[in-house]
Biopython code that builds the backbone (N, CA, C, O; Angstrom):
import numpy as np
from Bio.PDB.StructureBuilder import StructureBuilder

atoms = [
    (1, "UNK", "N", (-10.674, 1.467, 4.960)),
    (1, "UNK", "CA", (-10.965, 0.057, 4.801)),
    (1, "UNK", "C", (-12.353, -0.302, 5.245)),
    (1, "UNK", "O", (-12.649, -1.471, 5.490)),
    (2, "UNK", "N", (-13.198, 0.677, 5.352)),
    (2, "UNK", "CA", (-14.557, 0.401, 5.799)),
    (2, "UNK", "C", (-15.340, -0.338, 4.718)),
    (2, "UNK", "O", (-16.432, -0.832, 5.000)),
    (3, "UNK", "N", (-14.836, -0.431, 3.511)),
    (3, "UNK", "CA", (-15.538, -1.117, 2.436)),
    (3, "UNK", "C", (-15.440, -2.636, 2.568)),
    (3, "UNK", "O", (-16.116, -3.355, 1.832)),
    (4, "UNK", "N", (-14.622, -3.140, 3.481)),
    (4, "UNK", "CA", (-14.448, -4.548, 3.629)),
    (4, "UNK", "C", (-13.393, -5.118, 2.697)),
    (4, "UNK", "O", (-13.148, -6.325, 2.708)),
    (5, "UNK", "N", (-12.765, -4.270, 1.891)),
    (5, "UNK", "CA", (-11.720, -4.704, 0.985)),
    (5, "UNK", "C", (-10.488, -5.100, 1.800)),
    (5, "UNK", "O", (-10.065, -4.373, 2.698)),
    (6, "UNK", "N", (-9.934, -6.232, 1.482)),
    (6, "UNK", "CA", (-8.711, -6.685, 2.149)),
    (6, "UNK", "C", (-7.530, -6.491, 1.221)),
    (6, "UNK", "O", (-7.682, -6.342, 0.008)),
    (7, "UNK", "N", (-6.356, -6.496, 1.816)),
    (7, "UNK", "CA", (-5.115, -6.408, 1.049)),
    (7, "UNK", "C", (-5.082, -7.500, -0.017)),
    (7, "UNK", "O", (-4.790, -7.238, -1.184)),
    (8, "UNK", "N", (-5.380, -8.709, 0.398)),
    (8, "UNK", "CA", (-5.320, -9.853, -0.525)),
    (8, "UNK", "C", (-6.273, -9.674, -1.711)),
    (8, "UNK", "O", (-5.912, -9.956, -2.853)),
    (9, "UNK", "N", (-7.484, -9.205, -1.431)),
    (9, "UNK", "CA", (-8.473, -8.999, -2.526)),
    (9, "UNK", "C", (-8.030, -7.846, -3.428)),
    (9, "UNK", "O", (-8.122, -7.949, -4.651)),
    (10, "UNK", "N", (-7.554, -6.754, -2.839)),
    (10, "UNK", "CA", (-7.087, -5.634, -3.658)),
    (10, "UNK", "C", (-5.914, -6.039, -4.531)),
    (10, "UNK", "O", (-5.854, -5.663, -5.702)),
    (11, "UNK", "N", (-4.980, -6.804, -3.976)),
    (11, "UNK", "CA", (-3.813, -7.239, -4.708)),
    (11, "UNK", "C", (-4.213, -8.184, -5.852)),
    (11, "UNK", "O", (-3.732, -8.036, -6.976)),
    (12, "UNK", "N", (-5.069, -9.126, -5.572)),
    (12, "UNK", "CA", (-5.510, -10.072, -6.610)),
    (12, "UNK", "C", (-6.234, -9.372, -7.719)),
    (12, "UNK", "O", (-5.998, -9.672, -8.890)),
    (13, "UNK", "N", (-7.121, -8.434, -7.390)),
    (13, "UNK", "CA", (-7.858, -7.707, -8.423)),
    (13, "UNK", "C", (-6.910, -6.870, -9.256)),
    (13, "UNK", "O", (-7.057, -6.804, -10.477)),
    (14, "UNK", "N", (-5.926, -6.219, -8.612)),
    (14, "UNK", "CA", (-5.003, -5.371, -9.348)),
    (14, "UNK", "C", (-4.086, -6.219, -10.269)),
    (14, "UNK", "O", (-3.777, -5.813, -11.389)),
    (15, "UNK", "N", (-3.678, -7.354, -9.793)),
    (15, "UNK", "CA", (-2.847, -8.243, -10.625)),
    (15, "UNK", "C", (-3.645, -8.726, -11.848)),
    (15, "UNK", "O", (-3.096, -8.922, -12.933)),
    (16, "UNK", "N", (-4.944, -8.909, -11.640)),
    (16, "UNK", "CA", (-5.792, -9.385, -12.749)),
    (16, "UNK", "C", (-5.946, -8.344, -13.860)),
    (16, "UNK", "O", (-5.909, -8.682, -15.044)),
    (17, "UNK", "N", (-6.121, -7.069, -13.469)),
    (17, "UNK", "CA", (-6.383, -6.040, -14.464)),
    (17, "UNK", "C", (-5.136, -5.237, -14.825)),
    (17, "UNK", "O", (-5.125, -4.531, -15.833)),
    (18, "UNK", "N", (-4.093, -5.341, -14.013)),
    (18, "UNK", "CA", (-2.883, -4.575, -14.268)),
    (18, "UNK", "C", (-2.922, -3.235, -13.553)),
    (18, "UNK", "O", (-3.997, -2.704, -13.273)),
    (19, "UNK", "N", (-1.765, -2.698, -13.263)),
    (19, "UNK", "CA", (-1.655, -1.462, -12.517)),
    (19, "UNK", "C", (-2.375, -0.302, -13.186)),
    (19, "UNK", "O", (-3.022, 0.500, -12.512)),
    (20, "UNK", "N", (-2.267, -0.206, -14.497)),
    (20, "UNK", "CA", (-2.878, 0.911, -15.217)),
    (20, "UNK", "C", (-4.397, 0.925, -15.106)),
    (20, "UNK", "O", (-5.018, 1.981, -15.220)),
    (21, "UNK", "N", (-4.983, -0.213, -14.892)),
    (21, "UNK", "CA", (-6.439, -0.316, -14.807)),
    (21, "UNK", "C", (-6.967, -0.568, -13.402)),
    (21, "UNK", "O", (-8.177, -0.684, -13.207)),
    (22, "UNK", "N", (-6.085, -0.652, -12.436)),
    (22, "UNK", "CA", (-6.489, -0.919, -11.056)),
    (22, "UNK", "C", (-6.973, 0.344, -10.388)),
    (22, "UNK", "O", (-6.570, 1.447, -10.757)),
    (23, "UNK", "N", (-7.843, 0.183, -9.401)),
    (23, "UNK", "CA", (-8.243, 1.328, -8.584)),
    (23, "UNK", "C", (-7.071, 1.725, -7.670)),
    (23, "UNK", "O", (-6.028, 1.070, -7.666)),
    (24, "UNK", "N", (-7.254, 2.789, -6.909)),
    (24, "UNK", "CA", (-6.145, 3.278, -6.089)),
    (24, "UNK", "C", (-5.735, 2.256, -5.041)),
    (24, "UNK", "O", (-4.539, 2.069, -4.813)),
    (25, "UNK", "N", (-6.681, 1.592, -4.398)),
    (25, "UNK", "CA", (-6.342, 0.578, -3.399)),
    (25, "UNK", "C", (-5.561, -0.573, -4.013)),
    (25, "UNK", "O", (-4.640, -1.110, -3.398)),
    (26, "UNK", "N", (-5.933, -0.942, -5.216)),
    (26, "UNK", "CA", (-5.210, -2.002, -5.902)),
    (26, "UNK", "C", (-3.803, -1.581, -6.318)),
    (26, "UNK", "O", (-2.849, -2.345, -6.172)),
    (27, "UNK", "N", (-3.682, -0.363, -6.836)),
    (27, "UNK", "CA", (-2.354, 0.142, -7.173)),
    (27, "UNK", "C", (-1.457, 0.246, -5.965)),
    (27, "UNK", "O", (-0.257, -0.018, -6.037)),
    (28, "UNK", "N", (-2.062, 0.641, -4.833)),
    (28, "UNK", "CA", (-1.275, 0.712, -3.597)),
    (28, "UNK", "C", (-0.859, -0.681, -3.179)),
    (28, "UNK", "O", (0.272, -0.870, -2.732)),
    (29, "UNK", "N", (-1.738, -1.666, -3.309)),
    (29, "UNK", "CA", (-1.386, -3.044, -2.958)),
    (29, "UNK", "C", (-0.248, -3.561, -3.812)),
    (29, "UNK", "O", (0.664, -4.209, -3.299)),
    (30, "UNK", "N", (-0.286, -3.284, -5.115)),
    (30, "UNK", "CA", (0.833, -3.668, -5.993)),
    (30, "UNK", "C", (2.124, -2.985, -5.578)),
    (30, "UNK", "O", (3.179, -3.619, -5.549)),
    (31, "UNK", "N", (2.053, -1.707, -5.258)),
    (31, "UNK", "CA", (3.239, -0.970, -4.801)),
    (31, "UNK", "C", (3.794, -1.598, -3.528)),
    (31, "UNK", "O", (5.002, -1.800, -3.401)),
    (32, "UNK", "N", (2.910, -1.903, -2.593)),
    (32, "UNK", "CA", (3.355, -2.494, -1.333)),
    (32, "UNK", "C", (3.977, -3.875, -1.562)),
    (32, "UNK", "O", (4.964, -4.226, -0.916)),
    (33, "UNK", "N", (3.403, -4.654, -2.475)),
    (33, "UNK", "CA", (3.893, -6.015, -2.730)),
    (33, "UNK", "C", (5.200, -6.025, -3.519)),
    (33, "UNK", "O", (6.057, -6.882, -3.304)),
    (34, "UNK", "N", (5.346, -5.069, -4.432)),
    (34, "UNK", "CA", (6.457, -5.157, -5.372)),
    (34, "UNK", "C", (7.586, -4.155, -5.174)),
    (34, "UNK", "O", (8.719, -4.430, -5.568)),
    (35, "UNK", "N", (7.310, -3.006, -4.576)),
    (35, "UNK", "CA", (8.299, -1.933, -4.514)),
    (35, "UNK", "C", (8.622, -1.471, -3.079)),
    (35, "UNK", "O", (9.737, -1.036, -2.791)),
    (36, "UNK", "N", (7.657, -1.573, -2.222)),
    (36, "UNK", "CA", (7.763, -0.974, -0.878)),
    (36, "UNK", "C", (9.062, -1.332, -0.144)),
    (36, "UNK", "O", (9.729, -0.446, 0.391)),
    (37, "UNK", "N", (9.418, -2.592, -0.114)),
    (37, "UNK", "CA", (10.580, -3.000, 0.659)),
    (37, "UNK", "C", (11.887, -2.478, 0.032)),
    (37, "UNK", "O", (12.876, -2.310, 0.745)),
    (38, "UNK", "N", (11.909, -2.230, -1.232)),
    (38, "UNK", "CA", (13.062, -1.605, -1.845)),
    (38, "UNK", "C", (13.196, -0.147, -1.385)),
    (38, "UNK", "O", (14.304, 0.379, -1.274)),
    (39, "UNK", "N", (12.098, 0.469, -1.130)),
    (39, "UNK", "CA", (12.104, 1.879, -0.732)),
    (39, "UNK", "C", (12.345, 2.096, 0.755)),
    (39, "UNK", "O", (13.034, 3.042, 1.136)),
    (40, "UNK", "N", (11.786, 1.232, 1.601)),
    (40, "UNK", "CA", (11.804, 1.509, 3.044)),
    (40, "UNK", "C", (12.470, 0.410, 3.857)),
    (40, "UNK", "O", (12.573, 0.544, 5.076)),
    (41, "UNK", "N", (12.914, -0.647, 3.248)),
    (41, "UNK", "CA", (13.512, -1.756, 4.005)),
    (41, "UNK", "C", (12.438, -2.719, 4.468)),
    (41, "UNK", "O", (11.344, -2.782, 3.909)),
    (42, "UNK", "N", (12.781, -3.468, 5.509)),
    (42, "UNK", "CA", (11.886, -4.526, 5.989)),
    (42, "UNK", "C", (10.605, -3.938, 6.528)),
    (42, "UNK", "O", (10.585, -3.292, 7.576)),
    (43, "UNK", "N", (9.543, -4.172, 5.797)),
    (43, "UNK", "CA", (8.197, -3.730, 6.224)),
    (43, "UNK", "C", (7.184, -4.738, 5.691)),
    (43, "UNK", "O", (7.392, -5.324, 4.628)),
    (44, "UNK", "N", (6.122, -4.936, 6.400)),
    (44, "UNK", "CA", (5.084, -5.836, 5.942)),
    (44, "UNK", "C", (4.188, -5.136, 4.931)),
    (44, "UNK", "O", (3.518, -4.164, 5.277)),
    (45, "UNK", "N", (4.162, -5.612, 3.682)),
    (45, "UNK", "CA", (3.309, -4.960, 2.705)),
    (45, "UNK", "C", (1.840, -4.904, 3.156)),
    (45, "UNK", "O", (1.171, -3.885, 2.986)),
    (46, "UNK", "N", (1.359, -5.984, 3.718)),
    (46, "UNK", "CA", (-0.041, -6.023, 4.156)),
    (46, "UNK", "C", (-0.303, -5.035, 5.267)),
    (46, "UNK", "O", (-1.302, -4.317, 5.210)),
    (47, "UNK", "N", (0.552, -4.962, 6.284)),
    (47, "UNK", "CA", (0.327, -4.081, 7.400)),
    (47, "UNK", "C", (0.468, -2.610, 6.986)),
    (47, "UNK", "O", (-0.275, -1.758, 7.472)),
    (48, "UNK", "N", (1.404, -2.316, 6.104)),
    (48, "UNK", "CA", (1.533, -0.947, 5.621)),
    (48, "UNK", "C", (0.307, -0.565, 4.809)),
    (48, "UNK", "O", (-0.222, 0.534, 4.974)),
    (49, "UNK", "N", (-0.156, -1.454, 3.932)),
    (49, "UNK", "CA", (-1.351, -1.169, 3.136)),
    (49, "UNK", "C", (-2.557, -0.929, 4.041)),
    (49, "UNK", "O", (-3.313, 0.021, 3.833)),
    (50, "UNK", "N", (-2.733, -1.770, 5.023)),
    (50, "UNK", "CA", (-3.875, -1.614, 5.946)),
    (50, "UNK", "C", (-3.778, -0.309, 6.721)),
    (50, "UNK", "O", (-4.792, 0.365, 6.901)),
    (51, "UNK", "N", (-2.582, 0.073, 7.189)),
    (51, "UNK", "CA", (-2.396, 1.335, 7.874)),
    (51, "UNK", "C", (-2.640, 2.531, 6.990)),
    (51, "UNK", "O", (-3.244, 3.516, 7.417)),
    (52, "UNK", "N", (-2.177, 2.452, 5.766)),
    (52, "UNK", "CA", (-2.381, 3.553, 4.815)),
    (52, "UNK", "C", (-3.863, 3.688, 4.469)),
    (52, "UNK", "O", (-4.380, 4.802, 4.390)),
    (53, "UNK", "N", (-4.539, 2.579, 4.267)),
    (53, "UNK", "CA", (-5.967, 2.609, 3.984)),
    (53, "UNK", "C", (-6.723, 3.210, 5.171)),
    (53, "UNK", "O", (-7.606, 4.048, 4.987)),
    (54, "UNK", "N", (-6.383, 2.793, 6.360)),
    (54, "UNK", "CA", (-7.028, 3.305, 7.579)),
    (54, "UNK", "C", (-6.812, 4.811, 7.707)),
    (54, "UNK", "O", (-7.701, 5.538, 8.152)),
    (55, "UNK", "N", (-5.632, 5.270, 7.316)),
    (55, "UNK", "CA", (-5.290, 6.689, 7.414)),
    (55, "UNK", "C", (-5.899, 7.494, 6.257)),
    (55, "UNK", "O", (-5.790, 8.720, 6.241)),
    (56, "UNK", "N", (-6.535, 6.823, 5.297)),
    (56, "UNK", "CA", (-7.134, 7.513, 4.151)),
    (56, "UNK", "C", (-6.152, 8.011, 3.141)),
    (56, "UNK", "O", (-6.431, 8.960, 2.408)),
    (57, "UNK", "N", (-4.968, 7.367, 3.090)),
    (57, "UNK", "CA", (-3.944, 7.784, 2.148)),
    (57, "UNK", "C", (-4.218, 7.255, 0.746)),
    (57, "UNK", "O", (-4.896, 6.243, 0.571)),
    (58, "UNK", "N", (-3.685, 7.951, -0.240)),
    (58, "UNK", "CA", (-3.753, 7.457, -1.614)),
    (58, "UNK", "C", (-2.420, 6.744, -1.912)),
    (58, "UNK", "O", (-1.459, 6.819, -1.146)),
    (59, "UNK", "N", (-2.413, 6.065, -3.037)),
    (59, "UNK", "CA", (-1.194, 5.373, -3.491)),
    (59, "UNK", "C", (-0.063, 6.398, -3.626)),
    (59, "UNK", "O", (1.048, 6.166, -3.148)),
    (60, "UNK", "N", (-0.346, 7.530, -4.277)),
    (60, "UNK", "CA", (0.657, 8.558, -4.472)),
    (60, "UNK", "C", (1.192, 9.091, -3.142)),
    (60, "UNK", "O", (2.398, 9.292, -2.996)),
    (61, "UNK", "N", (0.319, 9.316, -2.188)),
    (61, "UNK", "CA", (0.744, 9.812, -0.891)),
    (61, "UNK", "C", (1.685, 8.820, -0.202)),
    (61, "UNK", "O", (2.677, 9.212, 0.411)),
    (62, "UNK", "N", (1.359, 7.539, -0.311)),
    (62, "UNK", "CA", (2.225, 6.527, 0.285)),
    (62, "UNK", "C", (3.568, 6.471, -0.399)),
    (62, "UNK", "O", (4.597, 6.377, 0.271)),
    (63, "UNK", "N", (3.586, 6.526, -1.709)),
    (63, "UNK", "CA", (4.846, 6.474, -2.473)),
    (63, "UNK", "C", (5.723, 7.697, -2.136)),
    (63, "UNK", "O", (6.939, 7.569, -1.990)),
    (64, "UNK", "N", (5.116, 8.845, -2.017)),
    (64, "UNK", "CA", (5.892, 10.054, -1.668)),
    (64, "UNK", "C", (6.433, 9.969, -0.224)),
    (64, "UNK", "O", (7.560, 10.378, 0.056)),
    (65, "UNK", "N", (5.612, 9.433, 0.668)),
    (65, "UNK", "CA", (6.048, 9.265, 2.058)),
    (65, "UNK", "C", (7.248, 8.291, 2.112)),
    (65, "UNK", "O", (8.203, 8.515, 2.856)),
    (66, "UNK", "N", (7.183, 7.231, 1.328)),
    (66, "UNK", "CA", (8.293, 6.274, 1.285)),
    (66, "UNK", "C", (9.598, 6.926, 0.822)),
    (66, "UNK", "O", (10.679, 6.584, 1.300)),
    (67, "UNK", "N", (9.478, 7.863, -0.108)),
    (67, "UNK", "CA", (10.688, 8.548, -0.594)),
    (67, "UNK", "C", (11.222, 9.517, 0.442)),
    (67, "UNK", "O", (12.433, 9.615, 0.636)),
    (68, "UNK", "N", (10.324, 10.238, 1.111)),
    (68, "UNK", "CA", (10.737, 11.325, 2.007)),
    (68, "UNK", "C", (10.990, 10.885, 3.435)),
    (68, "UNK", "O", (11.875, 11.426, 4.098)),
    (69, "UNK", "N", (10.232, 9.913, 3.923)),
    (69, "UNK", "CA", (10.339, 9.527, 5.332)),
    (69, "UNK", "C", (10.002, 8.051, 5.546)),
    (69, "UNK", "O", (8.913, 7.724, 6.018)),
    (70, "UNK", "N", (10.927, 7.166, 5.201)),
    (70, "UNK", "CA", (10.668, 5.729, 5.317)),
    (70, "UNK", "C", (10.240, 5.312, 6.727)),
    (70, "UNK", "O", (9.453, 4.376, 6.869)),
    (71, "UNK", "N", (10.732, 5.975, 7.761)),
    (71, "UNK", "CA", (10.351, 5.599, 9.138)),
    (71, "UNK", "C", (8.860, 5.802, 9.374)),
    (71, "UNK", "O", (8.245, 5.032, 10.111)),
    (72, "UNK", "N", (8.270, 6.824, 8.762)),
    (72, "UNK", "CA", (6.849, 7.046, 8.902)),
    (72, "UNK", "C", (6.044, 5.927, 8.228)),
    (72, "UNK", "O", (4.955, 5.583, 8.688)),
    (73, "UNK", "N", (6.574, 5.367, 7.150)),
    (73, "UNK", "CA", (5.905, 4.221, 6.513)),
    (73, "UNK", "C", (5.872, 3.053, 7.488)),
    (73, "UNK", "O", (4.857, 2.366, 7.605)),
    (74, "UNK", "N", (6.962, 2.831, 8.177)),
    (74, "UNK", "CA", (6.987, 1.752, 9.156)),
    (74, "UNK", "C", (5.966, 1.985, 10.267)),
    (74, "UNK", "O", (5.384, 1.030, 10.782)),
    (75, "UNK", "N", (5.743, 3.248, 10.641)),
    (75, "UNK", "CA", (4.746, 3.547, 11.658)),
    (75, "UNK", "C", (3.336, 3.156, 11.227)),
    (75, "UNK", "O", (2.488, 2.874, 12.074)),
    (76, "UNK", "N", (3.078, 3.136, 9.926)),
    (76, "UNK", "CA", (1.749, 2.763, 9.441)),
    (76, "UNK", "C", (1.404, 1.328, 9.825)),
    (76, "UNK", "O", (0.228, 0.985, 9.942)),
    (77, "UNK", "N", (2.423, 0.483, 10.022)),
    (77, "UNK", "CA", (2.158, -0.916, 10.368)),
    (77, "UNK", "C", (1.514, -1.051, 11.740)),
    (77, "UNK", "O", (0.876, -2.063, 12.032)),
    (78, "UNK", "N", (1.678, -0.041, 12.578)),
    (78, "UNK", "CA", (1.208, -0.168, 13.959)),
    (78, "UNK", "C", (0.080, 0.779, 14.278)),
    (78, "UNK", "O", (-0.347, 0.847, 15.430)),
    (79, "UNK", "N", (-0.427, 1.523, 13.293)),
    (79, "UNK", "CA", (-1.528, 2.430, 13.546)),
    (79, "UNK", "C", (-2.877, 1.761, 13.409)),
    (79, "UNK", "O", (-3.908, 2.407, 13.595)),
]
sb = StructureBuilder()
sb.init_structure("model")
sb.init_model(0)
sb.init_chain("A")
sb.init_seg("    ")
for serial, (resi, resn, name, xyz) in enumerate(atoms, 1):
    if name == "N":
        sb.init_residue(resn, " ", resi, " ")
    sb.init_atom(name, np.array(xyz, "f"), 0.0, 1.0, " ", f" {name:<3s}", serial, name[0])
structure = sb.get_structure()
């Protein structure tokens, strides 16, 4: 997140261009906003996105983590 990109900006940009045309941060923001809670239960999309960005994760890495270890996704909110 050193680029200054925020969750809100990434999400807005991705919604504008669509998931297929969004960058990885935008695709991850869409995933967090639209699918994440179905995969891992109650989690803050913004805090998970920020934690994943801070950890240098890609959208695919986050999605795979949500499938394999939902508790680790929750940990991203506090890192």
